[in-house]
N, C-alpha and C positions, 0 to 999 in steps of 0.2 A: 587499580585496577576502576572499572565503573560500576558502581551500583545500582541492581533493578530497584527496580521501583519499585516502592514502598506495597506489604502487600494490603497494610492501612488502610493504603490512604482513601476517602471516595473517587467513585466515579469517576472518569472523565467524561468518556461515553458507557453511557447504560440503554437495552434493550430488555424490552420484557415481554418473552411471551409477541414477540412478532411476526405476523404473519404478511403473508405477497400472494394475493390472488388477479392473475391474468383471464382477462373474459376472450373464450374463441369461440370460434363458430361453432365449435363443437358441443360449444360448454364451460363452463368455469376451467381454469388451470392452476393446479397451485404451486408456488413458484419455493414456497418459504410458510414452515409451520414451526411454531411454538421456540422461536428463537430467543433465548436469555444465555447475556454475552456481557459481561460491563469490561470496558478498560480503561485502565486506570492513569492518570497523569503521569506523561512521559514514558509510556511505555510504548515496546514495539511485538506489537499481535501482528501474527500471519495467519490463514485462514487457506487450507488445505483439501482437498475434497474434486472428486471425478468431472467430468464438464457434465454441468448442464445441473448443475447441483444446487443452482440460487447462487455462489459465489460474487460474483458482479451486481448484480442485484441487491443484494445485502451492503454491499458498495454505496450505491444509488442510493438507497434507502436512507445512509449515514450523510450523504454529502445532501440531501433533504432533494433531490431529481426527481426522484421520485414517493408518492405519498404511501405510506402502511395499510393493509387489509383491517389489520390486527391488530392490540399491540401497541406500545409505547415507546417514544426514543427521547432519550432527553442527552444533552451536550454541555455540557458546563453547567451540569444543575440545572438547567431549563429546559423545560419540551422542547424539542425538533418543532419551529415554523419558516419552512422556507428552507434554503440556506445555510447554512452557519456561520457566524463572524468567523476569522483570520482560518481560514479553512483553503488548503492548498490538495490539487488532484492529478495524480498523473493515473494518464490511460495506457493499454497496451500502444497504442495506435500515438504520436508523439503530435496529434494534430496541430501541427505547425502553420501560418499560413507560406505560401511563397510566394509572395510577392512582398513579402515584407523582412528584411532582412535579421538573423537571429538575435542580432540585441534588440531590434525592435519586437521582436515575436517574445523577450524572458522581458522586455517592457511592458504587457501587453496583462502582464499581472496588477500593473500599479495601474491605466491607463482606461479598463474599468468603470475606476471611481473618480482620474484626477490625474494630472500632467504631474507625470515625473520627475521628480526633483534632482540637483545632477548630482544629490552622497547616492541617489539610490540608482542612476546612471553608473554611476562610478560600482557601487557595492554590485550590478547586474555584471561588469566588467569587469569585475574581481571572482566571482561564482563561476563564470565561463573558465577564467582560467586555469582556479582548482575544479573543474570538471575535466582540461584539455584541450577547450577549444579558445586559448589563445591564439590571439589570428585571425581567428575566425569569427568573428560577429559582426564583419560586417558582408558575409557571405549572405548568402540564402540558404533554404535550406534543400536546396535540390541540388546541391552543394557538394551536401552532406551525406557521409555516408549512415548509415539507420543505426548503428549505435551513439553516433555523431549526436544524430535529432533529438533520440533521444533524452542523450545528457543536459540538452540545451533545453527539454519539456522539464525536466527536472528542477533546471536552476530556476526556469521559470514561477515553476509550484513553489519553490522557497523563497524566492524574491519577495513576497510582500510576508516575511517571516509570521508564516503561519502557527495557530498550536498544535493543529488538530491536522499532519496528513495523511491521505488517502490514495492509496496506488493499486491500480488495478492488474497485475500479468504485465506489469511496465518491459520487462525483460525476456518476454516470453518470443519473443519476435529473436530474439539477438540468438549469433554463435556463441557457441561456449566460451570461448575464450574472453568476450566482449563482454557477457553475461558475468565472467568469473571476477574482471576490472569492474565494475559496474557495483558487483553487490559486494566487494570490500569498500567504496566508496562510498556507499549508503549507508552502511555500517559507523562508516567514519564521522559522514555529516552526521548519522541519530546522536554518535556517543557526542559528538562536539557538542549538539544542539539541546538534542532532548527534548523533540516532536513528541507530540503521543501520534503513534504511525499504528493507521490499518493495513495491511498489506498482503493482497490478494497474489497465489502464486498453484500452478501446478505442481512444482515441485516439489519433493516432502525434504530432499538435502539443503534448499536455498532454506526452507522454512523453518528450517532447525539451526542454520546457520547465522541467521539476520536475528532472528526473534529472542523475546524474555519469553513466548508464549504459543503455541500452535494450536488452533483450533482445527481438528478436525469435522468435515459434512459429510455427509449421509448421501446417495441419489435422494434425485430431483423426489418428491420434493422434498428442501435441503432443510436439514434439521443438523443441529449439533450433537454429536454422539459423543467426542471426550475432546478436555483438553489440557494439553501439553506444559507444564513447568518446564523450559531450558534451562538446565545449571551448568551452564558452562560458561568461563571468564569469560571477559573482556579487558582487552579490546580482542578480536580474534582473527586472524586469518588464515588464509587460507588452507596452510596445513594443521590445520585444525579435525577438517576431516580426515583424516588418517590416524585417527584416535582412539582406542576402542568407547572412548564417552561415545563419540558422534556415531560412530557407527550406530551402536544400540540407543541411542533415540532414533536413529532412520528406521532401523527395524522395529522397535516397539511401534512405531507406526504405520508402520506397511504394514507389520501383521494385524495391526486391529484392523487395517481396511481390507487384508483379505478373510477378515474371520468373519466379516461383510459382506461378502462373496466382489467387493470393489476394485479390487487386483489380486494379480495371480501368484502367490509363491514359490 
């Protein structure tokens, strides 16, 4: 059984009173307000909330793709200044380049800084094999299904061995069976590598299944309304979703959202 991240560990990602406001023709629009969140090293944290609550904006701020309007973000004990070192990002769309083979797409995460070594090419092939893409490394993205393309996108993010992995609804556009399959694979990858992982999702059940903690966000402007610790043993198989303990976590989160008027019970 894999132990959870230590509750005594110093935060690897620390957000202090973070706010984000956008300009618009009708005046400023607040996307995030007063976000306080610590993510410990090797912890899997999911963020759930209604559409438009600022989940993806939160991820972009942590990735250094956008700047905060207020507050601070520290990563690895240092103030965030641009894109963090040793970062991997997986978006909802796979963002593969159609004119490059799957293997060459995966190797892009290395090519941004230097020419990949023979060992890195071998590791890219090994990752593709692990994610069920063995034999497809020389195919092009347009020859693969959506689920296969997203697997390749995850391989690309993992190849550079990031310390911090950010995933923005990576399985949202996939069918239920493919989504279940990738949930299992991601849970196993995280258990093997223990990346610090911030995962954005609309699915309460997915968040409970994958996470050490689930962050609940309000309607826009987004605020953290609760953080739920998930005390379910690992490794987790899909069968855990049939247990009373799993159902209790899902009910607790859904009921809290219902009290806030975000969902109906």
